[in-house]
C-alpha positions as CSV (number, residue, x, y, z in Angstrom):
1,M,39.9,92.8,95.8
2,S,37.0,92.7,93.4
3,S,37.1,93.9,89.8
4,I,36.5,97.6,88.9
5,N,34.8,98.8,85.8
6,V,37.2,101.7,84.9
7,L,34.9,103.2,82.2
8,D,31.8,103.2,84.6
9,T,34.0,104.7,87.4
10,A,35.1,107.5,85.0
11,A,31.6,108.2,83.8
12,A,30.3,108.5,87.4
13,L,32.9,111.2,88.4
14,P,31.2,114.5,89.3
15,A,33.5,116.5,86.9
16,A,35.9,116.2,84.1
17,W,39.6,116.3,85.1
18,S,38.7,115.2,88.6
19,S,40.5,111.9,89.2
20,R,39.6,109.0,91.4
21,S,42.1,106.6,92.8
22,L,41.5,103.0,91.8
23,G,44.1,101.6,94.1
24,T,47.8,101.0,94.5
25,V,50.2,98.5,93.0
26,G,53.3,98.5,95.2
27,T,54.2,102.2,95.5
28,A,52.3,103.2,92.3
29,C,48.9,104.9,92.5
30,V,46.4,104.1,89.7
31,K,43.8,106.8,89.0
32,V,41.1,107.4,86.4
33,L,39.6,110.5,85.0
34,R,37.3,111.8,82.3
35,M,38.5,114.2,79.7
36,D,36.0,116.7,78.3
37,G,37.8,118.7,75.6
38,S,38.8,121.4,78.0
39,P,42.5,122.4,78.3
40,V,44.5,122.1,81.5
41,E,47.2,124.6,82.4
42,E,50.8,123.6,82.4
43,E,52.0,121.6,85.4
44,V,55.0,119.7,86.7
45,H,54.8,116.6,88.9
46,G,57.4,115.2,91.3
47,V,56.8,111.6,90.2
48,D,56.8,109.7,87.0
49,E,53.5,109.2,85.3
50,V,52.3,106.7,82.8
51,L,49.2,108.0,80.9
52,L,47.0,105.3,79.3
53,V,44.2,106.5,77.0
54,L,41.4,103.9,77.3
55,D,39.2,105.7,74.8
56,G,39.3,108.9,73.0
57,R,42.5,111.0,72.5
58,L,44.8,113.0,74.8
59,E,46.4,116.1,73.2
60,L,49.5,117.3,75.1
61,L,52.1,120.0,75.0
62,V,55.3,118.5,76.5
63,E,58.2,120.8,77.0
64,G,56.9,122.9,74.1
65,L,56.3,119.9,71.7
66,E,52.8,118.7,70.6
67,V,52.1,115.1,71.5
68,A,49.0,113.1,70.7
69,V,48.2,109.9,72.6
70,E,45.5,107.8,70.9
71,S,43.1,105.2,72.3
72,G,45.0,102.2,73.5
73,E,48.3,104.0,73.7
74,I,50.5,104.9,76.7
75,Y,52.8,107.9,77.3
76,R,55.4,108.0,80.0
77,M,55.8,111.5,81.5
78,P,59.1,111.7,83.5
79,A,59.0,113.5,86.8
80,G,59.8,117.2,86.4
81,T,58.6,117.4,82.9
82,R,56.5,120.6,82.0
83,H,53.3,119.6,80.3
84,A,49.8,120.9,79.6
85,V,46.7,119.4,78.1
86,R,45.6,121.0,74.9
87,P,42.0,121.7,73.9
88,G,40.2,118.8,72.3
89,S,41.3,116.0,74.7
90,R,38.3,113.7,75.2
91,G,37.7,110.2,76.6
92,T,38.9,108.2,79.5
93,L,42.4,108.4,80.9
94,V,44.2,106.1,83.4
95,I,47.1,107.7,85.2
96,V,49.7,105.6,87.0
97,E,51.9,107.7,89.4
98,V,55.2,106.0,90.0
99,P,57.2,107.5,92.8
100,G,60.9,107.1,92.7
101,A,60.9,105.4,89.3
């Protein structure tokens, strides 16, 4: 496998909040997306997620609590956790979906 420029991949996506798979590591799927400041409605996933902010800032509402994830930080979202993206989230986000973790 060759190297992937994650920032260039995110910049080339046709729309914000539209993720692209970068590949898998074992059973985990690694994706990237671009955040544009728009909110995303509440959702719940059936798998654990690790959210890595490469640049910018991710503003979340997790089970009713406000959470900010800064550039260079990760946040683990357990499966079944209600969460939404608050307005103002901008930058590049890598999501690692970990089934059965």
